[in-house]
TORLUMNU-451689 format. One record per atom (N, C-alpha, C, O): x, y, z; residue in one letter. Coordinates in pm, whole numbers, padded with zeros to 5 digits, always signed. Example, Ala and Ser with C-alpha at 12.3 -4.5 7.8 and 13.67 -1.06 7.14 Angstrom:
REM residues 2
+01319-00569+00780A;+01230-00450+00780A;+01320-00330+00780A;+01424-00332+00846A;+01285-00225+00708S;+01367-00106+00714S;+01290+00003+00787S;+01341+00114+00804S;
//
This chain:
REM residues 101
+04076-05548-01644M;+04131-05422-01598M;+04037-05309-01641M;+03993-05303-01756M;+04009-05221-01549E;+03931-05101-01580E;+04022-05003-01654E;+04123-04960-01599E;+03987-04969-01775L;+04074-04882-01855L;+04080-04740-01802L;+04186-04677-01805L;+03968-04688-01753L;+03965-04553-01695L;+03895-04555-01561L;+03773-04569-01554L;+03971-04541-01456T;+03912-04530-01323T;+03850-04391-01307T;+03877-04301-01388T;+03770-04372-01205Q;+03711-04241-01180Q;+03819-04138-01152Q;+03808-04023-01195Q;+03923-04177-01081A;+04033-04084-01051A;+04101-04037-01179A;+04135-03919-01191A;+04122-04127-01273I;+04184-04090-01401I;+04089-04000-01479I;+04131-03899-01536I;+03962-04036-01483R;+03863-03953-01553R;+03865-03810-01500R;+03856-03714-01577R;+03876-03796-01370N;+03876-03663-01308N;+04003-03583-01335N;+04005-03461-01318N;+04110-03650-01377S;+04237-03582-01397S;+04253-03522-01537S;+04347-03447-01561S;+04162-03554-01628F;+04169-03497-01763F;+04131-03349-01759F;+04047-03308-01680F;+04194-03270-01846P;+04151-03129-01858P;+04015-03121-01926P;+03964-03220-01977P;+03957-03005-01925E;+03829-02984-01992E;+03843-03016-02141E;+03945-02984-02203E;+03742-03080-02197W;+03741-03122-02337W;+03772-03003-02429W;+03712-02897-02416W;+03865-03023-02521K;+03907-02924-02622K;+03988-02808-02563K;+04016-02711-02634K;+04025-02816-02437S;+04097-02705-02374S;+04244-02699-02417S;+04310-02598-02394S;+04295-02804-02478T;+04436-02804-02519T;+04454-02778-02668T;+04564-02790-02720T;+04346-02742-02737D;+04350-02725-02883D;+04461-02633-02932D;+04522-02660-03035D;+04487-02526-02863Y;+04584-02427-02910Y;+04712-02426-02827Y;+04790-02331-02831Y;+04733-02532-02752M;+04854-02542-02670M;+04965-02611-02749M;+04938-02686-02843M;+05087-02585-02710E;+05204-02650-02769E;+05221-02788-02706E;+05176-02811-02593E;+05285-02879-02777A;+05302-03018-02730A;+05374-03025-02596A;+05346-03113-02515A;+05468-02934-02571H;+05540-02937-02444H;+05455-02889-02326H;+05495-02903-02211H;+05336-02833-02356E;+05244-02786-02252E;+05132-02885-02221E;+05060-02869-02123E;+05117-02988-02305I;+05005-03082-02292I;+05051-03207-02218I;+05149-03270-02257I;+04980-03242-02113T;+05013-03361-02034T;+04939-03483-02087T;+04819-03478-02113T;+05013-03591-02103V;+04950-03719-02137V;+04900-03777-02006V;+04977-03799-01913V;+04770-03802-01999I;+04707-03847-01875I;+04717-03997-01858I;+04739-04045-01747I;+04702-04072-01967V;+04702-04218-01956V;+04756-04281-02084V;+04738-04228-02193V;+04824-04393-02066K;+04879-04469-02179K;+04811-04605-02183K;+04804-04675-02082K;+04762-04643-02302F;+04705-04775-02326F;+04794-04846-02427F;+04856-04782-02512F;+04800-04979-02418F;+04884-05052-02513F;+04830-05193-02533F;+04755-05246-02451F;+04870-05252-02645T;+04840-05392-02670T;+04964-05471-02627T;+05072-05448-02681T;+04950-05563-02532P;+05066-05637-02484P;+05123-05735-02587P;+05235-05784-02572P;+05045-05765-02691D;+05093-05862-02790D;+05109-05801-02930D;+05110-05874-03029D;+05123-05668-02937S;+05157-05604-03064S;+05219-05468-03033S;+05252-05440-02917S;+05234-05384-03134N;+05306-05258-03113N;+05216-05135-03111N;+05266-05024-03131N;+05086-05149-03089W;+04996-05034-03085W;+04993-04972-02945W;+04988-05042-02844W;+04998-04837-02943T;+04994-04762-02817T;+04911-04637-02836T;+04921-04570-02939T;+04831-04605-02737W;+04747-04485-02737W;+04783-04401-02614W;+04788-04453-02503W;+04808-04272-02635Y;+04841-04178-02528Y;+04730-04074-02522Y;+04722-03988-02610Y;+04647-04079-02423A;+04531-03990-02415A;+04564-03861-02340A;+04623-03863-02232A;+04524-03750-02401T;+04545-03618-02341T;+04414-03551-02302T;+04413-03462-02216T;+04303-03593-02365E;+04172-03536-02335E;+04067-03646-02337E;+04084-03749-02403E;+03960-03624-02263F;+03847-03717-02256F;+03720-03636-02250F;+03711-03540-02173F;+03621-03673-02332D;+03497-03595-02338D;+03401-03626-02222D;+03293-03567-02214D;+03440-03716-02134G;+03357-03752-02019G;+03260-03864-02049G;+03193-03914-01958G;+03253-03905-02174D;+03161-04011-02214D;+03237-04129-02275D;+03254-04231-02208D;+03283-04116-02399D;+03346-04229-02467D;+03464-04190-02556D;+03541-04277-02596D;+03478-04063-02587T;+03579-04021-02684T;+03703-03965-02615T;+03694-03884-02523T;+03818-04011-02661L;+03947-03963-02613L;+04021-03898-02729L;+03992-03926-02845L;+04115-03812-02696F;+04202-03752-02796F;+04344-03771-02749F;+04373-03765-02630F;+04434-03795-02844G;+04574-03808-02809G;+04657-03862-02924G;+04615-03858-03040G;+04773-03911-02890L;+04867-03965-02988L;+04849-04115-02998L;+04839-04185-02897L;+04843-04163-03121V;+04830-04307-03147V;+04953-04352-03223V;+04989-04294-03326V;+05018-04456-03172R;+05130-04519-03243R;+05087-04658-03284R;+05057-04743-03200R;+05083-04680-03414G;+05046-04810-03469G;+05118-04826-03601G;+05241-04826-03605G;+05043-04840-03707L;+05104-04843-03840L;+05167-04708-03872L;+05268-04700-03942L;+05107-04603-03821E;+05155-04465-03833E;+05153-04405-03692E;+05096-04463-03600E;+05215-04289-03677T;+05206-04214-03553T;+05131-04085-03584T;+05175-04005-03667T;+05017-04067-03517E;+04937-03949-03548E;+04850-03909-03430E;+04819-03990-03342E;+04813-03782-03429L;+04718-03731-03331L;+04579-03760-03383L;+04553-03751-03503L;+04489-03795-03292G;+04353-03820-03336G;+04261-03860-03223G;+04300-03866-03107G;+04137-03889-03262Y;+04034-03930-03169Y;+04023-04082-03168Y;+04042-04146-03271Y;+03992-04138-03053F;+03965-04281-03041F;+03865-04300-02928F;+03852-04216-02839F;+03794-04410-02934R;+03685-04435-02839R;+03726-04537-02733R;+03791-04638-02762R;+03687-04508-02611L;+03711-04599-02500L;+03643-04733-02526L;+03700-04838-02498L;+03521-04730-02580S;+03448-04854-02608S;+03522-04939-02712S;+03520-05062-02704S;+03585-04876-02809E;+03662-04951-02908E;+03786-05012-02845E;+03821-05127-02874E;+03854-04936-02759L;+03971-04991-02690L;+03933-05114-02608L;+04006-05214-02606L;+03819-05106-02541A;+03774-05218-02458A;+03742-05341-02541A;+03749-05454-02491A;+03706-05322-02667A;+03668-05435-02753A;+03785-05495-02831A;+03776-05609-02878A;+03894-05422-02844I;+04007-05468-02925I;+04079-05584-02858I;+04097-05586-02736I;+04121-05678-02939R;+04207-05788-02896R;+04326-05792-02991R;+04310-05775-03112R;+04444-05815-02937G;+04564-05825-03019G;+04571-05959-03090G;+04479-06039-03079G;+04679-05984-03161P;+04693-06107-03239P;+04684-06235-03156P;+04642-06339-03207P;+04721-06227-03031L;+04713-06345-02943L;+04586-06345-02858L;+04570-06429-02770L;+04496-06251-02886G;+04369-06244-02815G;+04374-06166-02685G;+04277-06168-02609G;+04485-06098-02658L;+04497-06023-02533L;+04430-05886-02545L;+04439-05822-02650L;+04364-05841-02440P;+04295-05710-02443P;+04393-05595-02424P;+04507-05614-02382P;+04346-05476-02456I;+04421-05353-02430I;+04440-05339-02279I;+04352-05372-02201I;+04557-05289-02241E;+04586-05264-02100E;+04621-05118-02079E;+04664-05049-02172E;+04602-05072-01958R;+04646-04939-01917R;+04782-04956-01850R;+04800-05045-01767R;+04877-04873-01887D;+05011-04879-01828D;+05003-04822-01686D;+04988-04702-01667D;+05012-04910-01590L;+04999-04870-01449L;+05119-04790-01399L;+05110-04724-01295L;+05230-04796-01471Y;+05354-04733-01426Y;+05394-04613-01512Y;+05505-04562-01499Y;+05304-04569-01598F;+05332-04454-01683F;+05328-04328-01598F;+05227-04298-01537F;+05438-04257-01596G;+05446-04137-01513G;+05396-04013-01585G;+05331-04022-01689G;+05427-03899-01529A;+05386-03772-01588A;+05479-03738-01704A;+05600-03722-01686A;+05421-03727-01823H;+05496-03693-01943H;+05413-03597-02027H;+05290-03600-02024H;+05482-03513-02100T;+05413-03425-02193T;+05399-03495-02328T;+05463-03597-02354T;+05314-03440-02411L;+05298-03492-02545L;+05430-03483-02622L;+05463-03572-02701L;+05505-03378-02599A;+05636-03363-02664A;+05731-03475-02620A;+05805-03528-02703A;+05731-03510-02492D;+05815-03621-02442D;+05783-03750-02514D;+05872-03823-02559D;+05653-03779-02525V;+05608-03904-02586V;+05646-03906-02734V;+05695-04008-02783V;+05625-03798-02803R;+05662-03792-02946R;+05811-03814-02965R;+05852-03886-03056R;+05890-03753-02882R;+06036-03756-02895R;+06094-03891-02852R;+06186-03942-02916R;+06042-03948-02745N;+06108-04064-02684N;+06032-04196-02698N;+06081-04298-02649N;+05918-04198-02760A;+05839-04322-02776A;+05824-04395-02643A;+05856-04513-02634A;+05776-04325-02540L;+05760-04382-02406L;+05649-04484-02400L;+05623-04541-02294L;
//
């Protein structure tokens, strides 16, 4: 599975443009998850190269940077790769934080 299609890449806002926005104003563009564990990444920004920013739910829930190349290399406990949620709709960062979508 292609983690970021060109259409998805084009839908991200300009890098660092959401720095001073409130969570209810920031759109989560794409959701990645491990099908065989409980890790989930919600990307809100993309630098156009390899770095994404967003909310990560794993051992902790935190905002931070993560790399597309690292996501592509990760395998879960059963050896399954990271997937992009094809059915993830339009949600704000506040929605994701509140509802664990």
